C-alpha positions, -999 to +999 in steps of 0.1 A: +000+000+000+015+034-010+021+060+017-007+086+020+009+120+028-009+152+037-004+185+055-031+201+076-028+230+100-060+223+120-072+193+139-093+172+115-104+138+105-089+124+073-109+101+051-091+076+028-109+054+004-088+024-006-090+008-039-084-025-022-110-042+001-094-053+034-111-080+054-097-067+087-087-030+083-079-026+120-050-051+116-042-048+079-038-011+076-016+014+096-020+051+093+008+074+105+005+111+114+039+127+115+045+161+132+077+178+120+092+210+135+113+236+117+145+218+125+132+186+108+128+168+141+096+147+139+072+128+161+047+102+151+012+103+167-016+079+162-042+080+135-071+056+141-098+039+121-134+043+134-144+050+170-160+084+162-147+119+164-144+119+202-119+090+201-098+108+175-098+140+195-085+124+227-060+101+210-045+130+191-045+152+222-028+127+245-004+115+218+006+151+210+010+163+246+030+133+257+053+138+227+063+172+239+038+195+222+032+228+240-006+226+238-036+212+220-067+229+206-100+211+201-109+214+164-141+205+145-157+214+113-180+243+122-154+258+145-126+264+121-151+279+096-171+296+124-204+285+109-233+305+123-267+289+126-283+315+104-253+320+082-230+290+074-196+298+060-205+282+027-182+273-001-145+278+000-126+292-030-119+257-043-156+250-045-161+227-015-184+232+015-171+212+045-204+213+063-231+235+078-230+225+115-229+257+136-202+263+161-228+266+189-234+229+184-200+214+176-182+229+206-205+208+227-196+175+211-181+147+232-146+153+218-146+188+232-156+176+266-129+149+266-101+173+256-113+194+286-111+163+308-075+158+297-067+194+306-081+190+341-058+160+348-027+177+334-034+209+354-028+189+386+009+189+376+035+213+362+026+198+328+046+226+309+078+210+324+069+175+312+094+158+290+087+129+267+101+096+280+096+067+256+122+049+277+096+047+305+074+022+288+078-009+266+066-011+239+065+026+232+052+047+203+076+054+174+075+061+137+073+023+133+041+019+154+021+049+165-004+027+183+020+018+211+020+036+245+032+072+252+050+084+283+060+118+297+064+136+330+088+149+356+114+123+367+111+117+404+077+135+406+051+120+382+049+098+352+019+099+329+013+071+305-013+069+277-024+036+261-040+044+228-053+009+223-071-014+248-050-037+270-065-071+272-053-104+287-045-117+252-027-086+238+010-080+240+021-072+276+029-035+284+057-029+308+067+002+328+104+005+327+133+026+341+117+024+376+139+021+407+144-016+413+123-030+442+107+004+449+070+009+454+051+037+437+015+050+438-005+044+406-041+049+394-060+046+362-077+077+348-107+073+325-101+096+295-137+094+285-156+100+317-128+118+338-130+094+367-100+086+389-099+050+398-086+038+432-049+041+439-029+009+440+007-002+446+032-004+417+062-024+429+092-025+405+110-058+400+148-063+403+151-048+368+130-018+374+100-031+354+063-036+362+037-052+341+006-030+334-026-048+344-058-048+324-076-015+329-112-013+343-127-017+308-118-017+272-108+016+256-078+039+257-066+048+292-041+070+311-021+057+340-006+081+365+024+070+386+037+091+415+062+089+444+066+061+469+035+040+480 
């Protein structure tokens, strides 16, 4: 399958119609979104099939923020055009109208709420000092696989992990790494959809400074927060 390349300066959903019919597109097709800065350094963040706009918003938001981006803005058709209920933006110069949904409606969509949920969690910490740490989790996101976990935080203070795809008993194990051997930490799962903090539990590193991530409360993407000693 040839690479599909595009540049977009607003948050959006990309639609790609393949000439080939795939029996299992979730496993047969991989989409990459690459962010490149002015010095040609680049980060890969996940692009996902299905799941609706809300899932795309939160996966892009968490992927970007834990890769070192300075911020994230919720985006939706209707907002970037500033459609008004009585006066949609209409057709662009190239002859396409992206939609007529008014901004008064689209800013209330679930994706907007879930970006706000992410903000409330990050504001508990000095998030602007966070540094990306792919070495804190294995496997980790890379240009080869954007669907793997992300990690960032302040060493010795807090580590925030994002798991873009569900962790099940039958999926490949996910390990926290670079922990102090035999040390105990406080951890809790954070529901990126509903904003609920789940109960705190002990994370005890093994002799190699590793800890296997358990199955989260239920099956979607999750954040795991790890702090100081238990």
